[in-house]
N, C-alpha and C positions, 0 to 999 in steps of 0.2 A: 601861268594859271595854277593855283594850288587848290587841291581838294582835301578837305580835312573832315574826319569823323571822330568824335570823342570816343574813348573806350566804352563808356556807359551806353552811348547811342548805338555803337557797333554791336555790343552784346545784346541789346534789346532787339535790334534788327535781326540778328542771327537767330535768337530764340523764336521770334515770330515766324521767320522763314522756315525754321526747322519744324515748327508746329504745323504750318500749312502743308509742308511736304509730307509729313507723317499722316496728316488727315487725308490728303489726296490719295496717298498710297493705301491707307486703310480702307477708304471708300472703294477704291478699285478692286482690292482683294475681296471685299464683301460682295461686290457685284459678281466677281469671278466665281466665288464659292456658290452663290445662288444659281448662277447659270449652270455650273457643273452638277449641282444637285437636281435641278429641274430638267436638265437635258436640253435647255434652250440654246440656240445659237446666236451669239451677238452679231447683229447685222444692222446696218443703217436703215434697211427697209422695214425694220420691226415696228417703227412708230410713224410710218407714212400713212396718212389717212386715205389716200387713193393710190391706185397702182401707178408707178412711175411711167413716164412716157418713153417708150423704146425709140431710140434714135438710130440705131444701126445693129445689124445682126450678121454674123459671119459663121458659116458652117465649113468644117474641114475634117479630113480623115487622117488618122495616124496609122501607119503600118505596124507600129510597135509602141510600147509605152515610152514616154520621153518627157523631158522638161519643155515647157511651152511658155513663151512670152507673148506680148501683144503690143503692137505699135498702133496708137490711136492718133489720127490726124484730126484735130478739133480746134474750135474757137468758141469764145463766150462773148457774143455781141453785147456791147455796152458795158462790159465789165472791165475793171482795172484793179490790180492788187494794191494800188496806191489810194483808192477811193473808198472811204468808209461807207458801208451799206451796199456797195456794188463790187465787192472784192473778187468774187469768182462764182461760176456755176460749178455744181458738183455732179459727177457722173457716178452711177451705180453699175458695177461690172459683175455680170453673172456668167457662170459656166455650167451648161446643161441644167439651167433653171435654179442653180444654187448660188447664193451670194458668195462672191470672191473677194471684192475689195471696193473701196471708193477712190475717186480721183478728183482732185480740185484742179480746175483749169486756170492755174495761176498766171498763165501768159496772157489772159484776157482776150482782147479782140484779135490778137495775132494768131494766124493759123500756125499751130505748133504741133510738133510730133512728140507725143508723150509715150514713154515706154514703161511697161509694167511686167511683172512676173506672175503668171497664172499658176505655176506649180507643175508637179508631175501628173500627167494625164495618161490613162491606159490607152492601148491601141483601140481603134474604132472611130466612129463618128462622134463629133463634138460640136456643140453650138455655143458660141459666145455672144452675149448681147450686152449692149451699152445703153443705159437709160438715163434720162435727166432726173436727178434726185432733187426735187424742188424744196423738200424740207431741209436739206443740207446746203442748198444754194443761198447766196446772199439775196436779200429782198430786191436789190436793184440789178440782179444778175440771174433772172429766171429763164434765160434762153441759152441754148447750147446747140452747136452744129457740129456733127461728126462727119468729116469728109471721107474718111476711109478707115477700115480696120484691117490690120495685116498680122496674122498669126506668125510668130517667130518660133520655128521648130528647131530645137537643139538636140537633134538625134546624134547618137554616137556614130561618127564616120570613120575616117582613116585614123588608125591608132598612132597618135603622136603624143609626146609628153605635153605639148601646149594644149592639144585638144582635150586630153585627160584632165588637165588642171582646170580648164574652162568648165567642163562637165561637173567636176567636183565642186567648183565655186558656185555655179548656178544651182546645183541640187541642194545646197545648204544655205542659200541666202535667206536672211531673216525676214519675217513679215511683222510689221509694226502696228500695234494698236495705238491710235492717237491718244495723246495726253488728254485726260478728261476735260480739263479746263481750257483746252484749245478748240474743242468742237464747237462749230458755229461762230467762233471768234476770229477765224482766219489768221492765225498767228503760229509761228514756229512750226511750219510744215516741212516735211522732208522733201527737198528739191532733188537730191541726187544720192545714190548709194554707190560706193566703189569698194573693190576688194583688192587686197595685196596678197601675193604669194611670198611667204618668208621662209627661207631655208635656214635651218638651225644646224648646230654641230651634230654630226652623225647623220642618221637617216630621217630625222624628224622634219616635217613640213607643216607650216602654219598658214591657214587662210584666215585673214582678218577682214571684217566688214566695217565700213565707216559710213556715216550718214552726214550730209551737209544740210542743216536746217536753215530756214530763212533768217532766223535770229534766235535769241534766247530771252525769255521773259524774266529769268532769274540768273544769278551768277555774276559774271564779269560785266561791268558797265560798258556802254557803247564806246566812249572815248578810249577806255583802256583796251578794248578789243582791237581798235585800230592801231594803237601804239604798240601793243605787245604781240599782236597776231596779224596785223595788216588786213583785216576784214571785219565785218560786223555780222557775218553768218556765224552759226555755231557748228563746229565740226567735231563730232564725237564718234569714237569707235564703239561699236554696238556688241559684236559677238565674234568669237573666233574658235576655230577648231584646230587641234594639233593631231597630226597623223604620224604613224610609224608603221612601216610595212603595209601601207594601203589600208590601215585600220585607224579609226578615230580613237585616240587614247585620252583626250581631254576636250571638254567644251566649257568655255567661260564667256561671261558677258560683263559689261560695265554697269555695276549697280549704283544705287543712289549714293551720293557723296564720293563718286569715282572709285568705289570699292570693287575690285575684281572678284566675281563670284562664279561658282560652278553652275552651269545651266542644268536644270532638272525639270523644265517646264514642258508644255504640250507642243505638238507640231501640227502642221497642216500641209496639204498638197504634197505628200510624200515625206521628205526629210527637212522641211522648212520650219525652223524654230519660230514659235510665237513669243514675241516680247512686247511689253508695253512701255511707252514713254511715261515715266513715273515721277519726274521732278521738274520744276520750272527751269532748270538748267539742262534739261534733256538727257538725264541718265535713265536707266531702264530697270525693269522688274520682269521676272519670269513667272510671277504669281498673279499679276493683275491683267485686266483687259478693259476695253471700252466698246462703245457702240459703232466705232468707225475704225477701219484698219487700212493700211497702205502697204503696197509691195512693189517698190521701185525695182526695175531691172538693173542689177548691178553692172558696173563697167570695171574693166581692169585698170589698175593704176600701178605704175612703177616709180616708186618714190625713194629709191636708194640714194639718189643725188638731187632731190627736189623736195619742196615743202608740200604739205597737204593742200595749201592754198593754190598750188599750181594746178590742181585738178579743176578748180573753178576757171582758170584761164582757158582750159579746153572746152568749157561750157559757159560762155559769156552771159547767157540769160540768167545765170545764178546771181551775177552782180546786179542786174536790173531788179530782180525780185527782192534781193536784199535791200536795195535802196528804196523801192516802193513801200515795203513794209515799214521801214524807218520813217519815211515821209508820213505815212498814215498814222503812225504812233507818235508823231511830232518829236522825233529824235534827230531831225535834221534842221539846222538853223543857219541863217547867213552869219550870225554872230553867236557861235556856241558859247554857253555861259556856265555849263556844269558838266559833270562826268558822264552824263547820260545823253548829251547832245553832241553832234559832230556837224561838219560842213558836208556839202554834197560830195560823195565819194569820188567824183570825177575831178575834184580839186586837190587830190592827194598825189604824192609821188610814192610809189611802192618799191621798197628795197628788199630784195631777197639775198640772204647771205648765209654763211656757215661759219661756225666758231665753236670752240670748246671753252666753256666758262668754268673756272676754278675759283670759287668764292668771289666772283666778279660778275658784273652786268654791263651790257652794252646799250648805247643810244647813238643816234645819228643826227648830224646837223647838215642842212642843205643850204648852200649859198647860191644866189642868183647873180648873173653877170651885172656888173655896175651897181650892186647893192652891198651895203655893209651889214644889213640885218641878216641874222641867221634864223632858219626855221628848224625847230628841234622836234624829233620824234617823241621825246619824253615830256615836252612842254615844261621842263624844269622840275618835274615831279619824279623823285627816285623810284617810286613803286611802279612807274610806267616803263622802266627799263627792262631789258631782256636778260634774264639770268639763267635760262635753260640752254643746253648745248645741242648741237646738231644744226640742221637746216631750219631757218626761220624767216619770217617776213615781218616787216614793220611798215607803217605808213606815215608820211609827213605831209601836213597840210601846207599848201602853197597859196599865194594870193589868187583871188578869182581872175580868170581869163589870162593867166600868165602862160606863155608858150613853153612847152617842154624844152625847146631849144635854149631857153633862158637859164636852165640849170647849168651851173659852172662846176661846182665841186660837191662831193658828199664826204663828210668827215665822221669817222667812227670814233666814239669816246669810250674808253674802258673805265669803269668805276668799281670800287670795292662794294660788295653786296652784303646783305645781312646774314648770309649763310656762313656757318663756321668752316674755316679752311686754313690750311697751312700757307703755302705760297698762293697768292691771289694773282691770276692772270687771265687774259682773254687770248687763247692760243688758236693757231690754224685759222685765223680770220681771213675770209675772202668774200667779197661782194660778187654774187653770181649774176644777178640780173637787176635791172631797174626798169620799172613799168609805169605807165599812166593809163587811165581809162579814157577812150575816146567818147564822143557824144552818145554813141550807141552802146556804151559800156563794154566795148571790146578792148581787152588789154593790148597795149602797144609798147613793145620794148624800145628803150633808148640805147643808142650806141655807147658801150662802156669800154673804157681803156683797160685792157687786161693787165693785171698786176699779180705778183706772187703772193703767197700766204704771208700773213704778218702775225706777230706775237706782241701783245701790249700788256704793260703793267698798269694798275690803277693810276689815273692821271695822264696817261699817254694817249695820243691820238694818231689816226692814220687817215690820210687824204686820198680819196678816189676821184678820178676825173672822168668826165664823159668825153668820148671821141667827138670831134667836130664832124658833122655830116659833110659828105663830098658835094661841092657845088654842082 
């Protein structure tokens, strides 16, 4: 399958996309400026014609000021993220009568535990309430049931380095204004936020926050996402702080066009930075805002020897939400015919590997037992190969209903890339894991025969074999 865009068409598409990104950002900045000038507070409740129906209330007392999260056990009867017009119910979360954030019940009818960050609250009595926001809910999802509310109190306890790091990370986790053109469209929502603790040379310590969105409306096409990243979610770093001697010396965020910028924006709930999703490929601005905001409770991720996609493996519902959004947007087909359509993600083999690319790119072929046909990750298209170094994941589509045990070999191919380089090689190549998604979207590893690292020149290949399961 070959995907071709002429230079003139590509330029026209890029100019159009840039215009809409600029217009969206300009509109958000204008709204932000008006709100700041008027003293108004952006809140989903501001244009609800009638008071939202309160579904649950929880009162708690704090002996001291601390960071507080909230676990909400809830469901949205009749809703499905895959069904247009019935995607999800929306909840409005308030603390002490003040708007805090919105929450979309993207898990639909499933009773699901959602976790959000309320921010730093002072000592004393507090009341958190959760209401049904009918104005923000889909027309076919006007019901929600809250089974329980559980405040999560992150008080400073025993002084340990791990506890201090968690406190630090929770105290600075970003709050995200929804992208203006996603509100009421149930697209590109933040499913999960995670943070990494990165230790640099000397005494510097960096805390980096990353968000997993259900998909991206702009940027990399769906088939390319699967080939180059092994998923159709959008994973973007949002914000990071760098510390020295327990003091923040630098704050940066990922701006539009992936530009790293210094954060100078407002904060809420203590030290939580406010950032807005400002482009269709989910980059950010510290100038803009919108009527809806989200604050997922971040989780710790240790990715020194793993991919960002491995965080999804720990939270399998992210695969289901990813797939359901693709289904609703008609990006899944039994016979994918273009760069923006794929097969059901449960029909793919996921390969996690590590390599250092020097002016080279990698692709993988999968061969099934008793078949001569080869299934390729790049589908014969050079730009779908992987030219970045480090840990990465790719996905290879297999025939429908094929058993994972039918996979016989995985062959890595090294190719010269378009990047300028002296010696071109794929070095320190090693396949780490091979996965499939079961019918419930849970990742299942396949037994992989352990092999040492390899180094390939362009044109060379390396075969990896799966271990045969014990009878």
